[in-house]
N, CA, C and O atoms as a printed pandas DataFrame, in Angstrom:
     atom_number atom_name residue_name chain_id  residue_number  x_coord  y_coord  z_coord
0              1         N          MET        A               1   -1.883  -46.893   16.278
1              2        CA          MET        A               1   -2.868  -47.503   16.947
2              3         C          MET        A               1   -4.384  -47.403   16.524
3              4         O          MET        A               1   -5.321  -48.064   16.973
4              5         N          CYS        A               2   -4.410  -46.390   15.522
5              6        CA          CYS        A               2   -5.731  -46.254   15.112
6              7         C          CYS        A               2   -6.053  -47.454   13.986
7              8         O          CYS        A               2   -5.215  -47.784   13.147
8              9         N          LYS        A               3   -7.182  -47.968   14.069
9             10        CA          LYS        A               3   -7.601  -49.021   13.251
10            11         C          LYS        A               3   -8.308  -48.817   11.802
11            12         O          LYS        A               3   -8.297  -49.657   10.903
12            13         N          THR        A               4   -8.906  -47.578   11.750
13            14        CA          THR        A               4   -9.663  -47.230   10.556
14            15         C          THR        A               4   -9.136  -46.032   10.013
15            16         O          THR        A               4   -8.363  -45.389   10.723
16            17         N          ALA        A               5   -9.427  -45.605    8.841
17            18        CA          ALA        A               5   -9.205  -44.346    8.277
18            19         C          ALA        A               5   -9.849  -43.349    8.825
19            20         O          ALA        A               5   -9.327  -42.236    8.754
20            21         N          LYS        A               6  -11.024  -43.494    9.445
21            22        CA          LYS        A               6  -11.803  -42.413   10.173
22            23         C          LYS        A               6  -11.188  -42.142   11.243
23            24         O          LYS        A               6  -10.900  -40.963   11.448
24            25         N          GLU        A               7  -10.802  -43.214   12.265
25            26        CA          GLU        A               7   -9.963  -42.943   13.393
26            27         C          GLU        A               7   -8.630  -42.114   13.365
27            28         O          GLU        A               7   -8.221  -41.342   14.232
28            29         N          ILE        A               8   -8.039  -42.456   12.150
29            30        CA          ILE        A               8   -6.763  -41.704   11.750
30            31         C          ILE        A               8   -7.248  -40.295   11.555
31            32         O          ILE        A               8   -6.784  -39.369   12.220
32            33         N          TRP        A               9   -8.148  -40.137   10.678
33            34        CA          TRP        A               9   -8.499  -38.751   10.381
34            35         C          TRP        A               9   -8.993  -37.913   11.551
35            36         O          TRP        A               9   -8.745  -36.709   11.604
36            37         N          GLU        A              10   -9.621  -38.485   12.395
37            38        CA          GLU        A              10  -10.076  -37.816   13.675
38            39         C          GLU        A              10   -9.003  -37.406   14.454
39            40         O          GLU        A              10   -9.000  -36.287   14.966
40            41         N          LYS        A              11   -7.957  -38.308   14.618
41            42        CA          LYS        A              11   -6.769  -38.177   15.306
42            43         C          LYS        A              11   -5.885  -36.813   14.736
43            44         O          LYS        A              11   -5.472  -35.891   15.439
44            45         N          LEU        A              12   -5.752  -36.938   13.522
45            46        CA          LEU        A              12   -5.341  -35.866   12.812
46            47         C          LEU        A              12   -5.768  -34.408   12.946
47            48         O          LEU        A              12   -5.048  -33.410   12.960
48            49         N          ILE        A              13   -7.038  -34.495   13.037
49            50        CA          ILE        A              13   -7.951  -33.262   13.184
50            51         C          ILE        A              13   -7.546  -32.813   14.559
51            52         O          ILE        A              13   -7.126  -31.673   14.758
52            53         N          GLN        A              14   -7.682  -33.772   15.570
53            54        CA          GLN        A              14   -7.646  -33.277   17.004
54            55         C          GLN        A              14   -6.016  -32.824   17.105
55            56         O          GLN        A              14   -5.702  -31.846   17.783
56            57         N          LEU        A              15   -5.134  -33.524   16.460
57            58        CA          LEU        A              15   -3.641  -33.075   16.516
58            59         C          LEU        A              15   -3.447  -31.680   16.042
59            60         O          LEU        A              15   -2.833  -30.897   16.767
60            61         N          CYS        A              16   -3.986  -31.237   14.716
61            62        CA          CYS        A              16   -3.667  -30.050   14.053
62            63         C          CYS        A              16   -4.693  -29.127   14.563
63            64         O          CYS        A              16   -4.189  -28.005   14.617
64            65         N          GLU        A              17   -5.881  -29.117   14.949
65            66        CA          GLU        A              17   -6.813  -28.246   15.397
66            67         C          GLU        A              17   -6.862  -28.133   16.918
67            68         O          GLU        A              17   -6.907  -27.006   17.412
68            69         N          GLY        A              18   -6.857  -29.170   17.666
69            70        CA          GLY        A              18   -6.938  -29.310   19.037
70            71         C          GLY        A              18   -8.533  -29.380   19.390
71            72         O          GLY        A              18   -9.468  -29.362   18.590
72            73         N          ASN        A              19   -8.571  -29.451   20.581
73            74        CA          ASN        A              19  -10.088  -29.688   21.150
74            75         C          ASN        A              19  -10.758  -28.145   21.057
75            76         O          ASN        A              19  -10.217  -27.169   20.537
76            77         N          GLU        A              20  -12.048  -28.185   21.684
77            78        CA          GLU        A              20  -12.741  -26.946   21.706
78            79         C          GLU        A              20  -12.122  -25.883   22.484
79            80         O          GLU        A              20  -12.284  -24.713   22.135
80            81         N          GLN        A              21  -11.372  -26.207   23.589
81            82        CA          GLN        A              21  -10.850  -25.262   24.513
82            83         C          GLN        A              21   -9.609  -24.586   23.677
83            84         O          GLN        A              21   -9.368  -23.387   23.814
84            85         N          THR        A              22   -8.926  -25.324   22.903
85            86        CA          THR        A              22   -7.732  -24.911   22.195
86            87         C          THR        A              22   -8.341  -24.063   21.009
87            88         O          THR        A              22   -7.858  -22.967   20.726
88            89         N          LYS        A              23   -9.285  -24.532   20.406
89            90        CA          LYS        A              23  -10.011  -23.551   19.366
90            91         C          LYS        A              23  -10.596  -22.206   19.929
91            92         O          LYS        A              23  -10.648  -21.243   19.164
92            93         N          ASP        A              24  -10.979  -22.101   21.048
93            94        CA          ASP        A              24  -11.576  -20.931   21.739
94            95         C          ASP        A              24  -10.268  -20.162   21.961
95            96         O          ASP        A              24  -10.212  -18.962   21.693
96            97         N          ASN        A              25   -9.380  -20.730   22.370
97            98        CA          ASN        A              25   -8.121  -19.828   22.860
98            99         C          ASN        A              25   -7.444  -19.231   21.435
99           100         O          ASN        A              25   -7.037  -18.072   21.359
100          101         N          LYS        A              26   -7.392  -20.052   20.477
101          102        CA          LYS        A              26   -6.923  -19.642   19.087
102          103         C          LYS        A              26   -7.904  -18.435   18.712
103          104         O          LYS        A              26   -7.389  -17.406   18.276
104          105         N          LEU        A              27   -9.070  -18.499   18.837
105          106        CA          LEU        A              27  -10.033  -17.481   18.363
106          107         C          LEU        A              27   -9.772  -16.245   19.123
107          108         O          LEU        A              27   -9.716  -15.146   18.572
108          109         N          SER        A              28   -9.604  -16.435   20.470
109          110        CA          SER        A              28   -9.461  -15.213   21.413
110          111         C          SER        A              28   -8.156  -14.456   21.146
111          112         O          SER        A              28   -8.049  -13.239   21.299
112          113         N          VAL        A              29   -7.118  -15.309   20.714
113          114        CA          VAL        A              29   -5.839  -14.547   20.482
114          115         C          VAL        A              29   -5.996  -13.838   19.185
115          116         O          VAL        A              29   -5.621  -12.668   19.115
116          117         N          ALA        A              30   -6.528  -14.445   18.127
117          118        CA          ALA        A              30   -6.610  -13.763   16.970
118          119         C          ALA        A              30   -7.466  -12.665   17.019
119          120         O          ALA        A              30   -7.112  -11.617   16.478
120          121         N          LEU        A              31   -8.562  -12.751   17.599
121          122        CA          LEU        A              31   -9.403  -11.456   17.841
122          123         C          LEU        A              31   -8.773  -10.376   18.524
123          124         O          LEU        A              31   -9.023   -9.240   18.119
124          125         N          GLN        A              32   -7.909  -10.545   19.604
125          126        CA          GLN        A              32   -7.141   -9.586   20.285
126          127         C          GLN        A              32   -6.182   -9.092   19.262
127          128         O          GLN        A              32   -6.097   -7.869   19.152
128          129         N          LYS        A              33   -5.435   -9.849   18.485
129          130        CA          LYS        A              33   -4.478   -9.508   17.519
130          131         C          LYS        A              33   -5.119   -8.525   16.586
131          132         O          LYS        A              33   -4.501   -7.559   16.137
132          133         N          PHE        A              34   -6.292   -8.773   16.321
133          134        CA          PHE        A              34   -6.950   -7.911   15.081
134          135         C          PHE        A              34   -7.454   -6.735   16.050
135          136         O          PHE        A              34   -7.277   -5.662   15.473
136          137         N          ASP        A              35   -7.920   -6.594   17.097
137          138        CA          ASP        A              35   -8.374   -5.505   17.867
138          139         C          ASP        A              35   -7.239   -4.551   18.066
139          140         O          ASP        A              35   -7.436   -3.339   17.979
140          141         N          ASN        A              36   -5.954   -5.093   18.352
141          142        CA          ASN        A              36   -4.968   -4.367   18.755
142          143         C          ASN        A              36   -3.911   -3.856   17.767
143          144         O          ASN        A              36   -2.896   -3.223   18.059
144          145         N          ILE        A              37   -4.331   -4.249   16.512
145          146        CA          ILE        A              37   -3.212   -3.965   15.423
146          147         C          ILE        A              37   -2.926   -2.483   15.104
147          148         O          ILE        A              37   -3.873   -1.729   14.880
148          149         N          LYS        A              38   -1.842   -2.107   15.080
149          150        CA          LYS        A              38   -1.297   -0.815   14.749
150          151         C          LYS        A              38    0.005   -0.852   14.118
151          152         O          LYS        A              38    0.849   -1.707   14.386
152          153         N          MET        A              39    0.165    0.087   13.272
153          154        CA          MET        A              39    1.520    0.020   12.564
154          155         C          MET        A              39    2.631    0.294   13.246
155          156         O          MET        A              39    2.668    1.402   13.780
156          157         N          LYS        A              40    3.758   -0.577   13.402
157          158        CA          LYS        A              40    4.758   -0.399   14.328
158          159         C          LYS        A              40    5.920    0.757   13.902
159          160         O          LYS        A              40    6.280    0.901   12.734
160          161         N          ILE        A              41    6.343    1.395   14.797
161          162        CA          ILE        A              41    7.419    2.541   14.230
162          163         C          ILE        A              41    8.592    1.741   13.365
163          164         O          ILE        A              41    9.106    0.698   13.768
164          165         N          GLY        A              42    8.869    2.266   12.356
165          166        CA          GLY        A              42    9.810    1.948   11.398
166          167         C          GLY        A              42    9.352    0.616   10.416
167          168         O          GLY        A              42   10.125    0.033    9.655
168          169         N          GLU        A              43    8.043    0.312   10.601
169          170        CA          GLU        A              43    7.475   -0.749    9.964
170          171         C          GLU        A              43    7.051    0.010    8.478
171          172         O          GLU        A              43    6.550    1.134    8.438
172          173         N          SER        A              44    7.334   -0.784    7.328
173          174        CA          SER        A              44    7.092   -0.603    6.084
174          175         C          SER        A              44    5.536   -0.785    5.855
175          176         O          SER        A              44    4.928   -1.418    6.718
176          177         N          MET        A              45    4.859   -0.303    4.804
177          178        CA          MET        A              45    3.556   -0.719    4.670
178          179         C          MET        A              45    3.447   -2.014    4.039
179          180         O          MET        A              45    2.490   -2.747    4.289
180          181         N          HIS        A              46    4.255   -2.305    3.333
181          182        CA          HIS        A              46    4.257   -3.826    2.976
182          183         C          HIS        A              46    4.289   -4.812    4.200
183          184         O          HIS        A              46    3.626   -5.849    4.227
184          185         N          GLU        A              47    4.985   -4.461    5.043
185          186        CA          GLU        A              47    5.129   -5.449    6.245
186          187         C          GLU        A              47    3.683   -5.430    6.982
187          188         O          GLU        A              47    3.055   -6.439    7.304
188          189         N          TYR        A              48    3.227   -3.921    7.211
189          190        CA          TYR        A              48    1.846   -3.832    7.857
190          191         C          TYR        A              48    0.735   -4.712    7.175
191          192         O          TYR        A              48   -0.195   -5.261    7.766
192          193         N          ASP        A              49    1.000   -4.748    5.821
193          194        CA          ASP        A              49    0.010   -5.389    4.910
194          195         C          ASP        A              49    0.062   -6.800    5.351
195          196         O          ASP        A              49   -0.937   -7.369    5.791
196          197         N          GLU        A              50    1.143   -7.333    5.247
197          198        CA          GLU        A              50    1.433   -8.900    5.595
198          199         C          GLU        A              50    0.914   -9.079    6.879
199          200         O          GLU        A              50    0.059   -9.958    6.988
200          201         N          ARG        A              51    1.238   -8.435    7.901
201          202        CA          ARG        A              51    0.604   -8.567    9.228
202          203         C          ARG        A              51   -0.767   -8.555    9.412
203          204         O          ARG        A              51   -1.377   -9.346   10.132
204          205         N          ILE        A              52   -1.279   -7.606    8.725
205          206        CA          ILE        A              52   -3.015   -7.724    8.770
206          207         C          ILE        A              52   -3.534   -8.851    7.938
207          208         O          ILE        A              52   -4.483   -9.570    8.252
208          209         N          SER        A              53   -2.779   -8.944    6.778
209          210        CA          SER        A              53   -3.346  -10.218    5.983
210          211         C          SER        A              53   -3.151  -11.504    6.765
211          212         O          SER        A              53   -4.027  -12.368    6.747
212          213         N          SER        A              54   -2.031  -11.653    7.449
213          214        CA          SER        A              54   -1.995  -12.730    8.318
214          215         C          SER        A              54   -2.977  -13.183    9.344
215          216         O          SER        A              54   -3.405  -14.330    9.469
216          217         N          ILE        A              55   -3.292  -12.103   10.087
217          218        CA          ILE        A              55   -4.505  -12.069   11.101
218          219         C          ILE        A              55   -5.674  -12.366   10.432
219          220         O          ILE        A              55   -6.428  -13.216   10.907
220          221         N          LEU        A              56   -5.976  -11.724    9.268
221          222        CA          LEU        A              56   -7.285  -12.003    8.590
222          223         C          LEU        A              56   -7.288  -13.491    8.146
223          224         O          LEU        A              56   -8.381  -14.048    8.043
224          225         N          ASN        A              57   -6.297  -14.088    7.913
225          226        CA          ASN        A              57   -6.134  -15.368    7.341
226          227         C          ASN        A              57   -6.535  -16.381    8.590
227          228         O          ASN        A              57   -7.268  -17.359    8.436
228          229         N          GLU        A              58   -5.984  -16.022    9.755
229          230        CA          GLU        A              58   -6.113  -16.806   11.097
230          231         C          GLU        A              58   -7.675  -16.834   11.364
231          232         O          GLU        A              58   -8.381  -17.828   11.529
232          233         N          LEU        A              59   -8.020  -15.572   11.365
233          234        CA          LEU        A              59   -9.600  -15.302   11.744
234          235         C          LEU        A              59  -10.600  -16.036   10.637
235          236         O          LEU        A              59  -11.683  -16.515   10.973
236          237         N          ASN        A              60  -10.132  -16.062    9.363
237          238        CA          ASN        A              60  -10.903  -16.814    8.327
238          239         C          ASN        A              60  -10.876  -18.159    8.543
239          240         O          ASN        A              60  -11.908  -18.799    8.341
240          241         N          ALA        A              61   -9.783  -18.761    8.954
241          242        CA          ALA        A              61   -9.534  -20.094    9.218
242          243         C          ALA        A              61  -10.525  -20.573   10.444
243          244         O          ALA        A              61  -10.989  -21.714   10.447
244          245         N          LEU        A              62  -10.805  -19.662   11.444
245          246        CA          LEU        A              62  -11.611  -19.867   12.661
246          247         C          LEU        A              62  -12.998  -19.332   12.380
247          248         O          LEU        A              62  -13.773  -19.015   13.282
248          249         N          GLU        A              63  -13.323  -19.231   10.885
249          250        CA          GLU        A              63  -14.708  -18.706   10.698
250          251         C          GLU        A              63  -15.286  -17.387   11.084
251          252         O          GLU        A              63  -16.468  -17.158   11.337
252          253         N          ILE        A              64  -14.286  -16.552   11.093
253          254        CA          ILE        A              64  -14.578  -15.097   11.598
254          255         C          ILE        A              64  -14.171  -14.304   10.297
255          256         O          ILE        A              64  -13.017  -14.320    9.867
256          257         N          VAL        A              65  -15.149  -13.643    9.732
257          258        CA          VAL        A              65  -15.058  -12.643    8.449
258          259         C          VAL        A              65  -15.614  -11.140    8.850
259          260         O          VAL        A              65  -16.696  -10.903    9.386
260          261         N          TYR        A              66  -14.725  -10.296    8.505
261          262        CA          TYR        A              66  -15.162   -9.000    8.760
262          263         C          TYR        A              66  -15.438   -8.364    7.347
263          264         O          TYR        A              66  -14.884   -8.757    6.320
264          265         N          SER        A              67  -16.251   -7.454    7.398
265          266        CA          SER        A              67  -16.605   -6.499    6.171
266          267         C          SER        A              67  -15.327   -5.759    5.643
267          268         O          SER        A              67  -14.318   -5.516    6.306
268          269         N          ASN        A              68  -15.541   -5.463    4.407
269          270        CA          ASN        A              68  -14.492   -4.590    3.837
270          271         C          ASN        A              68  -14.201   -3.147    4.730
271          272         O          ASN        A              68  -13.079   -2.705    4.975
272          273         N          LYS        A              69  -15.472   -2.548    5.140
273          274        CA          LYS        A              69  -15.378   -1.415    5.944
274          275         C          LYS        A              69  -14.937   -1.686    7.173
275          276         O          LYS        A              69  -14.429   -0.694    7.695
276          277         N          GLU        A              70  -14.931   -2.808    7.955
277          278        CA          GLU        A              70  -14.572   -2.965    9.188
278          279         C          GLU        A              70  -12.942   -3.027    9.241
279          280         O          GLU        A              70  -12.237   -2.520   10.113
280          281         N          VAL        A              71  -12.479   -3.820    8.024
281          282        CA          VAL        A              71  -11.049   -4.017    7.649
282          283         C          VAL        A              71  -10.378   -2.706    7.440
283          284         O          VAL        A              71   -9.357   -2.317    8.008
284          285         N          ALA        A              72  -11.153   -2.016    6.465
285          286        CA          ALA        A              72  -10.442   -0.759    5.826
286          287         C          ALA        A              72  -10.136    0.354    7.245
287          288         O          ALA        A              72   -9.051    0.862    7.528
288          289         N          LEU        A              73  -11.309    0.506    7.908
289          290        CA          LEU        A              73  -11.483    1.395    9.062
290          291         C          LEU        A              73  -10.268    0.902   10.157
291          292         O          LEU        A              73   -9.606    1.776   10.717
292          293         N          LYS        A              74  -10.050   -0.312   10.390
293          294        CA          LYS        A              74   -9.022   -0.915   11.191
294          295         C          LYS        A              74   -7.721   -0.622   10.736
295          296         O          LYS        A              74   -6.854   -0.224   11.514
296          297         N          VAL        A              75   -7.481   -0.826    9.278
297          298        CA          VAL        A              75   -5.971   -0.426    8.803
298          299         C          VAL        A              75   -5.832    1.010    9.077
299          300         O          VAL        A              75   -4.857    1.402    9.717
300          301         N          VAL        A              76   -6.845    1.938    8.589
301          302        CA          VAL        A              76   -6.577    3.444    8.626
302          303         C          VAL        A              76   -6.448    3.751   10.118
303          304         O          VAL        A              76   -5.524    4.476   10.489
304          305         N          ARG        A              77   -7.144    3.345   10.819
305          306        CA          ARG        A              77   -7.014    3.817   12.246
306          307         C          ARG        A              77   -5.763    3.387   12.961
307          308         O          ARG        A              77   -5.323    3.994   13.937
308          309         N          GLY        A              78   -5.136    2.177   12.371
309          310        CA          GLY        A              78   -3.842    1.661   13.022
310          311         C          GLY        A              78   -2.656    2.546   12.424
311          312         O          GLY        A              78   -1.527    2.341   12.870
312          313         N          LEU        A              79   -2.806    3.325   11.636
313          314        CA          LEU        A              79   -1.713    4.152   10.989
314          315         C          LEU        A              79   -1.218    5.137   11.962
315          316         O          LEU        A              79   -2.002    5.693   12.732
316          317         N          PRO        A              80    0.078    5.387   11.965
317          318        CA          PRO        A              80    0.524    6.636   12.827
318          319         C          PRO        A              80    0.161    7.904   12.408
319          320         O          PRO        A              80   -0.224    8.077   11.252
320          321         N          LYS        A              81    0.250    8.987   13.357
321          322        CA          LYS        A              81   -0.263   10.382   13.100
322          323         C          LYS        A              81    0.249   10.885   11.927
323          324         O          LYS        A              81   -0.519   11.565   11.246
324          325         N          GLU        A              82    1.482   10.688   11.497
325          326        CA          GLU        A              82    1.865   11.175   10.572
326          327         C          GLU        A              82    1.142   10.848    9.037
327          328         O          GLU        A              82    1.411   11.511    8.034
328          329         N          TRP        A              83    0.391    9.956    9.052
329          330        CA          TRP        A              83   -0.388    9.405    7.983
330          331         C          TRP        A              83   -1.862   10.180    8.143
331          332         O          TRP        A              83   -2.661    9.900    7.249
332          333         N          ASP        A              84   -2.248   10.957    8.989
333          334        CA          ASP        A              84   -3.418   11.547    9.128
334          335         C          ASP        A              84   -4.116   12.463    7.874
335          336         O          ASP        A              84   -5.306   12.459    7.558
336          337         N          VAL        A              85   -3.180   13.130    7.349
337          338        CA          VAL        A              85   -3.506   13.789    6.112
338          339         C          VAL        A              85   -4.070   12.914    4.978
339          340         O          VAL        A              85   -5.004   13.279    4.263
340          341         N          LYS        A              86   -3.487   11.830    4.874
341          342        CA          LYS        A              86   -3.690   10.815    3.676
342          343         C          LYS        A              86   -5.056   10.124    4.105
343          344         O          LYS        A              86   -6.050    9.993    3.391
344          345         N          THR        A              87   -4.903    9.727    5.367
345          346        CA          THR        A              87   -6.026    9.006    5.664
346          347         C          THR        A              87   -7.487    9.717    5.727
347          348         O          THR        A              87   -8.518    9.117    5.423
348          349         N          MET        A              88   -7.450   10.991    6.132
349          350        CA          MET        A              88   -8.581   11.846    5.998
350          351         C          MET        A              88   -9.062   12.100    4.529
351          352         O          MET        A              88  -10.255   12.071    4.226
352          353         N          SER        A              89   -8.091   12.342    3.670
353          354        CA          SER        A              89   -8.547   12.563    2.182
354          355         C          SER        A              89   -8.927   11.145    1.683
355          356         O          SER        A              89   -9.800   11.097    0.816
356          357         N          MET        A              90   -8.456   10.146    2.060
357          358        CA          MET        A              90   -9.069    8.663    1.656
358          359         C          MET        A              90  -10.360    8.487    2.141
359          360         O          MET        A              90  -11.207    7.953    1.425
360          361         N          ARG        A              91  -10.634    8.890    3.330
361          362        CA          ARG        A              91  -12.019    8.825    3.902
362          363         C          ARG        A              91  -13.073    9.620    3.182
363          364         O          ARG        A              91  -14.172    9.129    2.926
364          365         N          GLU        A              92  -12.739   10.844    2.855
365          366        CA          GLU        A              92  -13.391   11.842    1.902
366          367         C          GLU        A              92  -13.696   11.451    0.636
367          368         O          GLU        A              92  -14.852   11.566    0.230
368          369         N          SER        A              93  -12.657   10.915   -0.188
369          370        CA          SER        A              93  -12.745   10.529   -1.493
370          371         C          SER        A              93  -13.136    9.099   -1.784
371          372         O          SER        A              93  -13.584    8.832   -2.899
372          373         N          LYS        A              94  -13.007    8.202   -0.909
373          374        CA          LYS        A              94  -13.295    6.820   -1.212
374          375         C          LYS        A              94  -14.415    6.215   -0.388
375          376         O          LYS        A              94  -14.623    6.682    0.732
376          377         N          ASP        A              95  -15.078    5.318   -0.801
377          378        CA          ASP        A              95  -16.177    4.711   -0.003
378          379         C          ASP        A              95  -15.556    3.415    0.598
379          380         O          ASP        A              95  -15.322    2.390   -0.042
380          381         N          LEU        A              96  -15.316    3.626    1.983
381          382        CA          LEU        A              96  -14.666    2.503    2.656
382          383         C          LEU        A              96  -15.307    1.390    2.838
383          384         O          LEU        A              96  -14.702    0.395    3.237
384          385         N          ASN        A              97  -16.767    1.368    2.553
385          386        CA          ASN        A              97  -17.619    0.070    2.263
386          387         C          ASN        A              97  -17.222   -0.768    1.260
387          388         O          ASN        A              97  -17.406   -1.985    1.293
388          389         N          LYS        A              98  -16.536   -0.014    0.116
389          390        CA          LYS        A              98  -16.381   -0.850   -1.142
390          391         C          LYS        A              98  -15.078   -1.119   -1.357
391          392         O          LYS        A              98  -14.814   -2.098   -2.055
392          393         N          VAL        A              99  -14.136   -0.411   -0.876
393          394        CA          VAL        A              99  -12.730   -0.568   -1.077
394          395         C          VAL        A              99  -12.256   -1.935   -0.610
395          396         O          VAL        A              99  -12.600   -2.373    0.487
396          397         N          GLU        A             100  -11.435   -2.635   -1.473
397          398        CA          GLU        A             100  -10.882   -4.103   -1.235
398          399         C          GLU        A             100   -9.549   -3.598   -0.545
399          400         O          GLU        A             100   -8.993   -2.515   -0.727
400          401         N          LEU        A             101   -9.149   -4.677    0.323
401          402        CA          LEU        A             101   -7.790   -4.419    1.050
402          403         C          LEU        A             101   -6.650   -4.207    0.170
403          404         O          LEU        A             101   -5.764   -3.373    0.354
404          405         N          HIS        A             102   -6.731   -4.959   -0.719
405          406        CA          HIS        A             102   -5.265   -4.865   -1.678
406          407         C          HIS        A             102   -5.300   -3.370   -2.413
407          408         O          HIS        A             102   -4.250   -2.797   -2.705
408          409         N          ASP        A             103   -6.441   -2.869   -2.649
409          410        CA          ASP        A             103   -6.630   -1.626   -3.249
410          411         C          ASP        A             103   -6.257   -0.351   -2.342
411          412         O          ASP        A             103   -5.688    0.660   -2.754
412          413         N          LEU        A             104   -6.671   -0.587   -1.076
413          414        CA          LEU        A             104   -6.365    0.301   -0.039
414          415         C          LEU        A             104   -4.813    0.462    0.304
415          416         O          LEU        A             104   -4.204    1.514    0.497
416          417         N          PHE        A             105   -4.336   -0.820    0.330
417          418        CA          PHE        A             105   -2.835   -0.974    0.459
418          419         C          PHE        A             105   -2.060   -0.452   -0.814
419          420         O          PHE        A             105   -0.935    0.014   -0.635
420          421         N          ALA        A             106   -2.514   -0.493   -1.912
421          422        CA          ALA        A             106   -1.967   -0.075   -3.008
422          423         C          ALA        A             106   -1.724    1.401   -2.720
423          424         O          ALA        A             106   -0.603    1.879   -2.545
424          425         N          HIS        A             107   -2.875    2.085   -2.685
425          426        CA          HIS        A             107   -2.843    3.542   -2.418
426          427         C          HIS        A             107   -1.901    3.989   -1.233
427          428         O          HIS        A             107   -1.182    4.973   -1.408
428          429         N          LEU        A             108   -1.877    3.341   -0.094
429          430        CA          LEU        A             108   -1.122    3.582    1.056
430          431         C          LEU        A             108    0.475    3.450    0.712
431          432         O          LEU        A             108    1.347    4.239    1.077
432          433         N          LYS        A             109    0.646    2.308   -0.050
433          434        CA          LYS        A             109    2.172    2.061   -0.576
434          435         C          LYS        A             109    2.568    3.024   -1.537
435          436         O          LYS        A             109    3.734    3.416   -1.479
436          437         N          ALA        A             110    1.824    3.474   -2.403
437          438        CA          ALA        A             110    2.057    4.574   -3.423
438          439         C          ALA        A             110    2.479    5.866   -2.566
439          440         O          ALA        A             110    3.543    6.462   -2.739
440          441         N          TYR        A             111    1.484    6.227   -1.599
441          442        CA          TYR        A             111    1.887    7.431   -0.712
442          443         C          TYR        A             111    3.204    7.239   -0.079
443          444         O          TYR        A             111    4.098    8.085   -0.098
444          445         N          GLU        A             112    3.270    6.181    0.434
445          446        CA          GLU        A             112    4.580    5.858    1.329
446          447         C          GLU        A             112    5.847    5.854    0.321
447          448         O          GLU        A             112    6.968    6.003    0.806
448          449         N          PHE        A             113    5.710    5.711   -0.872
449          450        CA          PHE        A             113    6.756    5.859   -1.804
450          451         C          PHE        A             113    7.025    7.149   -2.049
451          452         O          PHE        A             113    8.184    7.560   -1.998
452          453         N          GLU        A             114    5.958    7.973   -2.353
453          454        CA          GLU        A             114    6.225    9.498   -2.638
454          455         C          GLU        A             114    6.853   10.049   -1.308
455          456         O          GLU        A             114    7.805   10.810   -1.484
456          457         N          LEU        A             115    6.500    9.804   -0.045
457          458        CA          LEU        A             115    7.129   10.139    1.054
458          459         C          LEU        A             115    8.640    9.878    1.214
459          460         O          LEU        A             115    9.439   10.635    1.766
460          461         N          GLN        A             116    8.927    8.591    0.596
461          462        CA          GLN        A             116   10.393    8.201    0.898
462          463         C          GLN        A             116   11.225    9.038   -0.351
463          464         O          GLN        A             116   12.424    9.247   -0.171
464          465         N          THR        A             117   10.777    9.366   -1.225
465          466        CA          THR        A             117   11.403    9.923   -2.407
466          467         C          THR        A             117   11.622   11.364   -2.133
467          468         O          THR        A             117   12.522   11.924   -2.758
468          469         N          ARG        A             118   10.942   12.011   -1.313
469          470        CA          ARG        A             118   11.220   13.369   -0.966
470          471         C          ARG        A             118   12.397   13.758   -0.239
471          472         O          ARG        A             118   12.590   14.943    0.035
């Protein structure tokens, strides 16, 4: 029913992104997911990494970007108690302001591998 390419484009945007209320709801849900993220019992570090990356991608699409430090602290705080020794040593030895998410998860995955091989 659209007569111009502009009308088609606007209709596609509305269908894919929704109206302002839909965008606000998506933003609220994504922010809540980020605020409440914790590593689940039995979840691997790889799965935890994927969940966090997915949430960050959602937020990025909604134009919300967190600093490296905010993300690193969120990741570390979301780990279970048995990771406390590792997280404390990482906080002391690494500058969480500068650590990239993939580097942080690389260290955590290596530690997880060590734990599994014992």
